[in-house]
C-alpha positions in Angstrom: 96.6 -29.7 23.4 96.3 -26.5 25.4 93.1 -24.6 24.4 94.5 -21.1 25.1 97.5 -21.7 22.9 95.3 -23.1 20.1 93.0 -20.0 20.4 96.1 -17.7 20.1 97.1 -19.6 17.0 93.6 -19.2 15.6 93.7 -15.5 16.2 97.0 -15.3 14.2 95.6 -17.5 11.4 92.4 -15.5 11.0 94.5 -12.3 10.8 96.6 -14.0 8.0 93.4 -15.2 6.3 92.0 -11.6 6.3 95.3 -10.4 4.8 95.2 -13.0 2.1 91.6 -12.2 1.3 92.4 -8.5 1.0 95.5 -9.2 -1.2 93.4 -11.5 -3.5 90.7 -8.8 -3.8 93.2 -6.1 -4.6 94.8 -8.2 -7.3 91.4 -9.0 -8.8 90.4 -5.3 -8.8 93.7 -4.1 -10.2 93.6 -6.6 -13.0 90.2 -5.3 -14.1 88.5 -8.7 -14.0 84.7 -9.1 -14.6 82.8 -7.1 -12.0 80.3 -10.0 -11.4 83.2 -12.3 -10.6 84.7 -9.8 -8.2 81.3 -9.4 -6.5 80.9 -13.1 -6.1 84.4 -13.5 -4.8 84.0 -10.6 -2.4 80.7 -11.8 -1.1 81.9 -15.4 -0.6 85.1 -14.2 1.0 83.3 -12.0 3.4 81.0 -14.8 4.3 83.8 -17.3 4.9 86.2 -14.9 6.7 83.4 -13.4 8.8 82.0 -16.8 9.9 85.5 -18.0 10.8 86.2 -14.7 12.7 83.0 -15.2 14.7 84.1 -18.8 15.6 87.6 -17.5 16.6 86.5 -14.5 18.7 83.6 -16.3 20.4 85.9 -19.3 21.0 83.5 -21.8 19.4 84.8 -25.0 17.8 88.4 -24.0 18.6 90.1 -27.1 17.1 87.9 -27.2 13.9 88.4 -23.4 13.4 92.1 -24.0 13.0 91.4 -26.4 10.1 89.0 -23.9 8.6 91.6 -21.1 8.6 94.1 -23.3 6.9 91.5 -24.4 4.3 90.5 -20.8 3.7 94.2 -19.8 3.0 94.5 -22.7 0.6 91.4 -21.6 -1.2 92.8 -18.0 -1.6 96.0 -19.6 -2.9 94.0 -21.6 -5.4 92.1 -18.5 -6.6 95.4 -16.6 -7.0 97.1 -19.4 -8.9 94.1 -19.8 -11.2 93.8 -16.1 -12.0 97.3 -14.6 -11.5 100.1 -17.2 -11.4 102.8 -14.5 -11.1 101.3 -12.9 -8.0 100.7 -16.4 -6.5 104.4 -17.1 -6.8 105.2 -14.0 -4.6 102.5 -14.9 -2.2 103.8 -18.5 -1.8 107.4 -17.2 -1.3 106.1 -14.9 1.4 
């Protein structure tokens, strides 16, 4: 597989992952969930998205980063389904 094409796809995936993370955080804040839960979710999300972003933009572990991005988006979907199923339906349709 062409490494440059894979890197371009990783850039797109990390952009989508950051968007999903921001959407998830907005939903949690608007629904007035427990502040400790929001802080844990925010911290872990920044850690995961930030680490994957470093991998993408430094072009480290290009093939594995693709799988990490998809896994991250699946985790965001799981959190939304667990907390707000109605919002998750719109997210999955999008």
